[in-house]
All heavy atoms as a GROMACS GRO file, in nm:
protein
  452
    1MET      N    1  -7.528   5.530   4.800
    1MET     CA    2  -7.387   5.507   4.777
    1MET      C    3  -7.357   5.525   4.628
    1MET      O    4  -7.420   5.466   4.543
    1MET     CB    5  -7.353   5.365   4.821
    1MET     CG    6  -7.210   5.330   4.802
    1MET     SD    7  -7.180   5.169   4.876
    1MET     CE    8  -7.091   5.093   4.746
    2SER      N    9  -7.261   5.606   4.601
    2SER     CA   10  -7.223   5.636   4.464
    2SER      C   11  -7.111   5.540   4.420
    2SER      O   12  -7.013   5.522   4.491
    2SER     CB   13  -7.174   5.780   4.455
    2SER     OG   14  -7.121   5.804   4.329
    3ILE      N   15  -7.128   5.480   4.302
    3ILE     CA   16  -7.027   5.389   4.251
    3ILE      C   17  -6.937   5.466   4.153
    3ILE      O   18  -6.986   5.535   4.065
    3ILE     CB   19  -7.092   5.269   4.180
    3ILE    CG1   20  -7.167   5.185   4.282
    3ILE    CG2   21  -6.989   5.186   4.108
    3ILE    CD1   22  -7.232   5.063   4.224
    4SER      N   23  -6.809   5.453   4.173
    4SER     CA   24  -6.712   5.524   4.090
    4SER      C   25  -6.697   5.456   3.954
    4SER      O   26  -6.679   5.334   3.945
    4SER     CB   27  -6.578   5.525   4.162
    4SER     OG   28  -6.477   5.566   4.077
    5ILE      N   29  -6.707   5.534   3.848
    5ILE     CA   30  -6.688   5.482   3.713
    5ILE      C   31  -6.545   5.432   3.696
    5ILE      O   32  -6.520   5.328   3.635
    5ILE     CB   33  -6.722   5.589   3.608
    5ILE    CG1   34  -6.868   5.633   3.620
    5ILE    CG2   35  -6.691   5.540   3.468
    5ILE    CD1   36  -6.967   5.524   3.593
    6ALA      N   37  -6.450   5.505   3.751
    6ALA     CA   38  -6.309   5.464   3.741
    6ALA      C   39  -6.289   5.330   3.812
    6ALA      O   40  -6.214   5.245   3.762
    6ALA     CB   41  -6.220   5.571   3.803
    7GLY      N   42  -6.355   5.310   3.924
    7GLY     CA   43  -6.346   5.183   3.995
    7GLY      C   44  -6.398   5.067   3.911
    7GLY      O   45  -6.339   4.959   3.909
    8LEU      N   46  -6.508   5.091   3.841
    8LEU     CA   47  -6.564   4.986   3.754
    8LEU      C   48  -6.470   4.955   3.638
    8LEU      O   49  -6.454   4.839   3.599
    8LEU     CB   50  -6.701   5.029   3.702
    8LEU     CG   51  -6.813   5.033   3.806
    8LEU    CD1   52  -6.940   5.087   3.743
    8LEU    CD2   53  -6.835   4.896   3.866
    9ILE      N   54  -6.408   5.058   3.583
    9ILE     CA   55  -6.313   5.037   3.472
    9ILE      C   56  -6.194   4.956   3.520
    9ILE      O   57  -6.150   4.861   3.454
    9ILE     CB   58  -6.270   5.172   3.412
    9ILE    CG1   59  -6.389   5.237   3.340
    9ILE    CG2   60  -6.152   5.154   3.317
    9ILE    CD1   61  -6.365   5.379   3.297
   10PHE      N   62  -6.140   4.989   3.637
   10PHE     CA   63  -6.029   4.914   3.692
   10PHE      C   64  -6.070   4.769   3.719
   10PHE      O   65  -5.992   4.676   3.697
   10PHE     CB   66  -5.976   4.980   3.820
   10PHE     CG   67  -5.873   5.086   3.795
   10PHE    CD1   68  -5.911   5.217   3.770
   10PHE    CD2   69  -5.739   5.055   3.798
   10PHE    CE1   70  -5.817   5.316   3.747
   10PHE    CE2   71  -5.643   5.153   3.776
   10PHE     CZ   72  -5.682   5.284   3.750
   11LEU      N   73  -6.191   4.749   3.765
   11LEU     CA   74  -6.240   4.613   3.791
   11LEU      C   75  -6.251   4.533   3.661
   11LEU      O   76  -6.210   4.416   3.656
   11LEU     CB   77  -6.377   4.620   3.861
   11LEU     CG   78  -6.435   4.487   3.906
   11LEU    CD1   79  -6.345   4.424   4.011
   11LEU    CD2   80  -6.574   4.509   3.961
   12LEU      N   81  -6.300   4.594   3.556
   12LEU     CA   82  -6.310   4.526   3.428
   12LEU      C   83  -6.172   4.491   3.371
   12LEU      O   84  -6.153   4.381   3.317
   12LEU     CB   85  -6.389   4.611   3.328
   12LEU     CG   86  -6.539   4.621   3.355
   12LEU    CD1   87  -6.602   4.720   3.257
   12LEU    CD2   88  -6.605   4.486   3.343
   13VAL      N   89  -6.078   4.582   3.384
   13VAL     CA   90  -5.941   4.555   3.337
   13VAL      C   91  -5.881   4.439   3.416
   13VAL      O   92  -5.815   4.350   3.359
   13VAL     CB   93  -5.854   4.681   3.348
   13VAL    CG1   94  -5.708   4.650   3.321
   13VAL    CG2   95  -5.903   4.787   3.251
   14SER      N   96  -5.906   4.436   3.545
   14SER     CA   97  -5.857   4.327   3.629
   14SER      C   98  -5.916   4.193   3.585
   14SER      O   99  -5.845   4.092   3.577
   14SER     CB  100  -5.892   4.355   3.775
   14SER     OG  101  -5.852   4.248   3.856
   15ILE      N  102  -6.043   4.191   3.552
   15ILE     CA  103  -6.108   4.068   3.506
   15ILE      C  104  -6.050   4.022   3.373
   15ILE      O  105  -6.030   3.903   3.351
   15ILE     CB  106  -6.261   4.089   3.498
   15ILE    CG1  107  -6.318   4.103   3.639
   15ILE    CG2  108  -6.329   3.976   3.423
   15ILE    CD1  109  -6.462   4.148   3.643
   16VAL      N  110  -6.019   4.117   3.285
   16VAL     CA  111  -5.958   4.082   3.157
   16VAL      C  112  -5.821   4.018   3.179
   16VAL      O  113  -5.788   3.915   3.117
   16VAL     CB  114  -5.946   4.207   3.066
   16VAL    CG1  115  -5.856   4.180   2.947
   16VAL    CG2  116  -6.083   4.252   3.021
   17PHE      N  117  -5.740   4.075   3.267
   17PHE     CA  118  -5.609   4.017   3.295
   17PHE      C  119  -5.623   3.877   3.356
   17PHE      O  120  -5.545   3.786   3.324
   17PHE     CB  121  -5.526   4.108   3.387
   17PHE     CG  122  -5.461   4.222   3.314
   17PHE    CD1  123  -5.480   4.353   3.357
   17PHE    CD2  124  -5.380   4.201   3.205
   17PHE    CE1  125  -5.419   4.458   3.291
   17PHE    CE2  126  -5.318   4.305   3.138
   17PHE     CZ  127  -5.338   4.435   3.182
   18LEU      N  128  -5.720   3.858   3.444
   18LEU     CA  129  -5.742   3.725   3.502
   18LEU      C  130  -5.783   3.625   3.393
   18LEU      O  131  -5.744   3.508   3.398
   18LEU     CB  132  -5.848   3.731   3.612
   18LEU     CG  133  -5.802   3.786   3.745
   18LEU    CD1  134  -5.918   3.799   3.842
   18LEU    CD2  135  -5.693   3.700   3.805
   19GLY      N  136  -5.861   3.670   3.298
   19GLY     CA  137  -5.899   3.584   3.186
   19GLY      C  138  -5.777   3.542   3.105
   19GLY      O  139  -5.766   3.426   3.062
   20LEU      N  140  -5.684   3.634   3.084
   20LEU     CA  141  -5.560   3.601   3.013
   20LEU      C  142  -5.477   3.498   3.089
   20LEU      O  143  -5.418   3.407   3.030
   20LEU     CB  144  -5.479   3.727   2.987
   20LEU     CG  145  -5.536   3.824   2.885
   20LEU    CD1  146  -5.456   3.954   2.887
   20LEU    CD2  147  -5.538   3.764   2.747
   21VAL      N  148  -5.474   3.512   3.222
   21VAL     CA  149  -5.400   3.416   3.305
   21VAL      C  150  -5.464   3.278   3.294
   21VAL      O  151  -5.394   3.176   3.276
   21VAL     CB  152  -5.397   3.463   3.452
   21VAL    CG1  153  -5.341   3.354   3.542
   21VAL    CG2  154  -5.314   3.589   3.466
   22LEU      N  155  -5.597   3.271   3.303
   22LEU     CA  156  -5.665   3.142   3.293
   22LEU      C  157  -5.645   3.079   3.155
   22LEU      O  158  -5.626   2.958   3.144
   22LEU     CB  159  -5.814   3.159   3.322
   22LEU     CG  160  -5.850   3.180   3.468
   22LEU    CD1  161  -5.999   3.207   3.481
   22LEU    CD2  162  -5.811   3.060   3.551
   23ARG      N  163  -5.648   3.159   3.050
   23ARG     CA  164  -5.626   3.107   2.916
   23ARG      C  165  -5.486   3.047   2.904
   23ARG      O  166  -5.467   2.940   2.847
   23ARG     CB  167  -5.644   3.218   2.813
   23ARG     CG  168  -5.634   3.167   2.669
   23ARG     CD  169  -5.633   3.278   2.572
   23ARG     NE  170  -5.507   3.353   2.588
   23ARG     CZ  171  -5.464   3.442   2.503
   23ARG    NH1  172  -5.536   3.474   2.398
   23ARG    NH2  173  -5.350   3.504   2.523
   24ASP      N  174  -5.388   3.116   2.960
   24ASP     CA  175  -5.250   3.066   2.956
   24ASP      C  176  -5.238   2.935   3.034
   24ASP      O  177  -5.174   2.840   2.990
   24ASP     CB  178  -5.155   3.171   3.012
   24ASP     CG  179  -5.011   3.130   3.000
   24ASP    OD1  180  -4.952   3.151   2.893
   24ASP    OD2  181  -4.957   3.074   3.098
   25PHE      N  182  -5.304   2.929   3.151
   25PHE     CA  183  -5.297   2.808   3.233
   25PHE      C  184  -5.362   2.690   3.162
   25PHE      O  185  -5.308   2.579   3.161
   25PHE     CB  186  -5.365   2.833   3.368
   25PHE     CG  187  -5.365   2.712   3.457
   25PHE    CD1  188  -5.248   2.671   3.519
   25PHE    CD2  189  -5.480   2.640   3.477
   25PHE    CE1  190  -5.248   2.558   3.600
   25PHE    CE2  191  -5.481   2.528   3.559
   25PHE     CZ  192  -5.364   2.487   3.621
   26TRP      N  193  -5.478   2.713   3.102
   26TRP     CA  194  -5.547   2.604   3.031
   26TRP      C  195  -5.472   2.561   2.906
   26TRP      O  196  -5.480   2.446   2.864
   26TRP     CB  197  -5.689   2.645   2.995
   26TRP     CG  198  -5.780   2.648   3.113
   26TRP    CD1  199  -5.773   2.570   3.224
   26TRP    CD2  200  -5.892   2.734   3.132
   26TRP    NE1  201  -5.873   2.603   3.312
   26TRP    CE2  202  -5.947   2.702   3.258
   26TRP    CE3  203  -5.950   2.834   3.056
   26TRP    CZ2  204  -6.060   2.768   3.308
   26TRP    CZ3  205  -6.062   2.899   3.106
   26TRP    CH2  206  -6.115   2.866   3.231
   27THR      N  207  -5.399   2.652   2.842
   27THR     CA  208  -5.325   2.619   2.721
   27THR      C  209  -5.204   2.533   2.752
   27THR      O  210  -5.178   2.432   2.685
   27THR     CB  211  -5.278   2.747   2.650
   27THR    OG1  212  -5.393   2.826   2.620
   27THR    CG2  213  -5.204   2.716   2.524
   28HIS      N  214  -5.129   2.567   2.856
   28HIS     CA  215  -5.003   2.500   2.884
   28HIS      C  216  -5.016   2.386   2.985
   28HIS      O  217  -4.928   2.300   2.991
   28HIS     CB  218  -4.898   2.600   2.932
   28HIS     CG  219  -4.867   2.705   2.830
   28HIS    ND1  220  -4.798   2.676   2.714
   28HIS    CD2  221  -4.897   2.837   2.823
   28HIS    CE1  222  -4.787   2.786   2.641
   28HIS    NE2  223  -4.846   2.885   2.705
   29ARG      N  224  -5.119   2.385   3.066
   29ARG     CA  225  -5.144   2.280   3.165
   29ARG      C  226  -5.025   2.253   3.256
   29ARG      O  227  -4.993   2.141   3.291
   29ARG     CB  228  -5.182   2.148   3.096
   29ARG     CG  229  -5.309   2.154   3.020
   29ARG     CD  230  -5.424   2.137   3.112
   29ARG     NE  231  -5.548   2.129   3.033
   29ARG     CZ  232  -5.665   2.152   3.082
   29ARG    NH1  233  -5.677   2.181   3.208
   29ARG    NH2  234  -5.771   2.145   3.006
   30ARG      N  235  -4.957   2.358   3.293
   30ARG     CA  236  -4.844   2.346   3.385
   30ARG      C  237  -4.831   2.477   3.461
   30ARG      O  238  -4.924   2.555   3.464
   30ARG     CB  239  -4.716   2.310   3.310
   30ARG     CG  240  -4.678   2.411   3.205
   30ARG     CD  241  -4.548   2.371   3.134
   30ARG     NE  242  -4.519   2.461   3.024
   30ARG     CZ  243  -4.461   2.579   3.036
   30ARG    NH1  244  -4.424   2.623   3.154
   30ARG    NH2  245  -4.439   2.654   2.931
   31CYS      N  246  -4.717   2.499   3.519
   31CYS     CA  247  -4.694   2.625   3.591
   31CYS      C  248  -4.715   2.742   3.496
   31CYS      O  249  -4.696   2.732   3.376
   31CYS     CB  250  -4.553   2.630   3.647
   31CYS     SG  251  -4.521   2.504   3.770
   32LEU      N  252  -4.750   2.855   3.554
   32LEU     CA  253  -4.774   2.974   3.473
   32LEU      C  254  -4.644   3.022   3.407
   32LEU      O  255  -4.537   3.018   3.467
   32LEU     CB  256  -4.830   3.086   3.560
   32LEU     CG  257  -4.969   3.064   3.617
   32LEU    CD1  258  -5.005   3.179   3.709
   32LEU    CD2  259  -5.071   3.052   3.507
   33THR      N  260  -4.658   3.069   3.285
   33THR     CA  261  -4.543   3.125   3.216
   33THR      C  262  -4.510   3.262   3.277
   33THR      O  263  -4.587   3.316   3.357
   33THR     CB  264  -4.573   3.143   3.066
   33THR    OG1  265  -4.683   3.232   3.052
   33THR    CG2  266  -4.604   3.010   3.000
   34VAL      N  267  -4.396   3.315   3.238
   34VAL     CA  268  -4.355   3.446   3.289
   34VAL      C  269  -4.458   3.552   3.250
   34VAL      O  270  -4.494   3.639   3.330
   34VAL     CB  271  -4.215   3.483   3.234
   34VAL    CG1  272  -4.177   3.624   3.273
   34VAL    CG2  273  -4.112   3.384   3.285
   35GLN      N  274  -4.507   3.544   3.128
   35GLN     CA  275  -4.606   3.641   3.080
   35GLN      C  276  -4.734   3.632   3.164
   35GLN      O  277  -4.792   3.734   3.201
   35GLN     CB  278  -4.638   3.612   2.934
   35GLN     CG  279  -4.726   3.714   2.869
   35GLN     CD  280  -4.744   3.684   2.721
   35GLN    OE1  281  -4.713   3.575   2.675
   35GLN    NE2  282  -4.794   3.781   2.648
   36ALA      N  283  -4.778   3.510   3.197
   36ALA     CA  284  -4.899   3.494   3.278
   36ALA      C  285  -4.877   3.546   3.420
   36ALA      O  286  -4.970   3.601   3.480
   36ALA     CB  287  -4.940   3.347   3.281
   37ARG      N  288  -4.757   3.528   3.473
   37ARG     CA  289  -4.730   3.581   3.607
   37ARG      C  290  -4.737   3.734   3.609
   37ARG      O  291  -4.783   3.794   3.706
   37ARG     CB  292  -4.594   3.533   3.656
   37ARG     CG  293  -4.598   3.390   3.702
   37ARG     CD  294  -4.467   3.351   3.766
   37ARG     NE  295  -4.425   3.228   3.702
   37ARG     CZ  296  -4.301   3.198   3.671
   37ARG    NH1  297  -4.204   3.279   3.700
   37ARG    NH2  298  -4.274   3.084   3.614
   38ILE      N  299  -4.689   3.795   3.500
   38ILE     CA  300  -4.697   3.941   3.490
   38ILE      C  301  -4.844   3.984   3.483
   38ILE      O  302  -4.885   4.079   3.550
   38ILE     CB  303  -4.618   3.991   3.368
   38ILE    CG1  304  -4.469   3.970   3.390
   38ILE    CG2  305  -4.647   4.138   3.340
   38ILE    CD1  306  -4.384   3.992   3.268
   39TRP      N  307  -4.925   3.912   3.403
   39TRP     CA  308  -5.068   3.943   3.394
   39TRP      C  309  -5.136   3.927   3.530
   39TRP      O  310  -5.222   4.006   3.566
   39TRP     CB  311  -5.137   3.853   3.292
   39TRP     CG  312  -5.105   3.884   3.151
   39TRP    CD1  313  -5.067   4.004   3.100
   39TRP    CD2  314  -5.109   3.794   3.042
   39TRP    NE1  315  -5.046   3.993   2.964
   39TRP    CE2  316  -5.072   3.865   2.926
   39TRP    CE3  317  -5.140   3.659   3.029
   39TRP    CZ2  318  -5.066   3.806   2.801
   39TRP    CZ3  319  -5.134   3.600   2.904
   39TRP    CH2  320  -5.097   3.673   2.792
   40LEU      N  321  -5.095   3.824   3.605
   40LEU     CA  322  -5.154   3.802   3.736
   40LEU      C  323  -5.120   3.916   3.831
   40LEU      O  324  -5.206   3.964   3.905
   40LEU     CB  325  -5.106   3.669   3.793
   40LEU     CG  326  -5.168   3.624   3.925
   40LEU    CD1  327  -5.319   3.612   3.911
   40LEU    CD2  328  -5.108   3.493   3.969
   41ARG      N  329  -4.996   3.963   3.827
   41ARG     CA  330  -4.958   4.077   3.911
   41ARG      C  331  -5.036   4.203   3.872
   41ARG      O  332  -5.082   4.277   3.959
   41ARG     CB  333  -4.808   4.103   3.900
   41ARG     CG  334  -4.726   3.999   3.969
   41ARG     CD  335  -4.579   4.031   3.963
   41ARG     NE  336  -4.504   3.919   4.017
   41ARG     CZ  337  -4.408   3.856   3.952
   41ARG    NH1  338  -4.374   3.895   3.832
   41ARG    NH2  339  -4.345   3.755   4.008
   42LEU      N  340  -5.051   4.226   3.741
   42LEU     CA  341  -5.129   4.341   3.697
   42LEU      C  342  -5.275   4.329   3.739
   42LEU      O  343  -5.337   4.428   3.780
   42LEU     CB  344  -5.118   4.356   3.545
   42LEU     CG  345  -4.985   4.408   3.492
   42LEU    CD1  346  -4.982   4.399   3.340
   42LEU    CD2  347  -4.962   4.551   3.538
   43ALA      N  348  -5.330   4.209   3.729
   43ALA     CA  349  -5.469   4.188   3.772
   43ALA      C  350  -5.485   4.218   3.920
   43ALA      O  351  -5.584   4.279   3.961
   43ALA     CB  352  -5.512   4.045   3.741
   44MET      N  353  -5.388   4.176   4.001
   44MET     CA  354  -5.395   4.203   4.144
   44MET      C  355  -5.387   4.353   4.172
   44MET      O  356  -5.463   4.405   4.254
   44MET     CB  357  -5.284   4.128   4.217
   44MET     CG  358  -5.305   3.978   4.219
   44MET     SD  359  -5.165   3.883   4.279
   44MET     CE  360  -5.118   3.968   4.426
   45ILE      N  361  -5.296   4.421   4.104
   45ILE     CA  362  -5.282   4.566   4.125
   45ILE      C  363  -5.409   4.639   4.084
   45ILE      O  364  -5.462   4.721   4.160
   45ILE     CB  365  -5.160   4.619   4.047
   45ILE    CG1  366  -5.031   4.567   4.110
   45ILE    CG2  367  -5.160   4.772   4.043
   45ILE    CD1  368  -4.907   4.589   4.025
   46PHE      N  369  -5.462   4.608   3.965
   46PHE     CA  370  -5.584   4.674   3.920
   46PHE      C  371  -5.702   4.639   4.010
   46PHE      O  372  -5.790   4.722   4.034
   46PHE     CB  373  -5.615   4.638   3.774
   46PHE     CG  374  -5.539   4.721   3.674
   46PHE    CD1  375  -5.416   4.680   3.625
   46PHE    CD2  376  -5.591   4.841   3.629
   46PHE    CE1  377  -5.347   4.756   3.533
   46PHE    CE2  378  -5.522   4.918   3.537
   46PHE     CZ  379  -5.400   4.876   3.489
   47GLY      N  380  -5.707   4.516   4.058
   47GLY     CA  381  -5.814   4.475   4.149
   47GLY      C  382  -5.812   4.550   4.281
   47GLY      O  383  -5.915   4.593   4.331
   48ILE      N  384  -5.693   4.567   4.336
   48ILE     CA  385  -5.680   4.642   4.462
   48ILE      C  386  -5.721   4.787   4.443
   48ILE      O  387  -5.793   4.844   4.525
   48ILE     CB  388  -5.537   4.629   4.517
   48ILE    CG1  389  -5.511   4.486   4.564
   48ILE    CG2  390  -5.512   4.728   4.630
   48ILE    CD1  391  -5.366   4.456   4.595
   49VAL      N  392  -5.675   4.847   4.334
   49VAL     CA  393  -5.714   4.986   4.306
   49VAL      C  394  -5.864   4.997   4.286
   49VAL      O  395  -5.929   5.091   4.334
   49VAL     CB  396  -5.637   5.040   4.183
   49VAL    CG1  397  -5.690   5.175   4.140
   49VAL    CG2  398  -5.488   5.048   4.214
   50ALA      N  399  -5.924   4.899   4.218
   50ALA     CA  400  -6.068   4.900   4.196
   50ALA      C  401  -6.144   4.895   4.328
   50ALA      O  402  -6.240   4.968   4.349
   50ALA     CB  403  -6.110   4.784   4.106
   51VAL      N  404  -6.101   4.807   4.418
   51VAL     CA  405  -6.169   4.797   4.548
   51VAL      C  406  -6.155   4.928   4.625
   51VAL      O  407  -6.252   4.974   4.687
   51VAL     CB  408  -6.110   4.678   4.628
   51VAL    CG1  409  -6.154   4.683   4.774
   51VAL    CG2  410  -6.151   4.547   4.564
   52LEU      N  411  -6.038   4.987   4.622
   52LEU     CA  412  -6.019   5.115   4.691
   52LEU      C  413  -6.107   5.224   4.633
   52LEU      O  414  -6.167   5.303   4.706
   52LEU     CB  415  -5.872   5.158   4.685
   52LEU     CG  416  -5.775   5.074   4.769
   52LEU    CD1  417  -5.632   5.118   4.742
   52LEU    CD2  418  -5.810   5.083   4.916
   53LEU      N  419  -6.117   5.228   4.500
   53LEU     CA  420  -6.201   5.331   4.437
   53LEU      C  421  -6.350   5.306   4.460
   53LEU      O  422  -6.428   5.402   4.472
   53LEU     CB  423  -6.173   5.337   4.286
   53LEU     CG  424  -6.039   5.398   4.245
   53LEU    CD1  425  -6.019   5.381   4.095
   53LEU    CD2  426  -6.033   5.545   4.283
   54LEU      N  427  -6.390   5.181   4.467
   54LEU     CA  428  -6.533   5.150   4.481
   54LEU      C  429  -6.582   5.164   4.624
   54LEU      O  430  -6.695   5.207   4.648
   54LEU     CB  431  -6.562   5.010   4.430
   54LEU     CG  432  -6.556   4.992   4.278
   54LEU    CD1  433  -6.568   4.845   4.242
   54LEU    CD2  434  -6.666   5.072   4.211
   55PHE      N  435  -6.500   5.126   4.722
   55PHE     CA  436  -6.551   5.116   4.858
   55PHE      C  437  -6.490   5.213   4.958
   55PHE      O  438  -6.526   5.213   5.074
   55PHE     CB  439  -6.532   4.972   4.909
   55PHE     CG  440  -6.610   4.872   4.828
   55PHE    CD1  441  -6.546   4.779   4.750
   55PHE    CD2  442  -6.749   4.874   4.828
   55PHE    CE1  443  -6.616   4.688   4.675
   55PHE    CE2  444  -6.821   4.785   4.753
   55PHE     CZ  445  -6.755   4.691   4.677
   56VAL      N  446  -6.393   5.293   4.916
   56VAL     CA  447  -6.332   5.387   5.011
   56VAL      C  448  -6.368   5.528   4.972
   56VAL      O  449  -6.394   5.562   4.864
   56VAL     CB  450  -6.179   5.369   5.015
   56VAL    CG1  451  -6.115   5.474   5.102
   56VAL    CG2  452  -6.145   5.230   5.065
   0.00000   0.00000   0.00000
């Protein structure tokens, strides 16, 4: 099975966005800010693309 380099890059970008969301949550200790919600949406999009590139 060949692993796509693009899929790995998308996966890493998704992990970075999730890290930003967690940092925002730990900083404010309340509901996510608008910026964190945008990062979460981007992380989900990049994660879905990564899974498609890696396993399809």
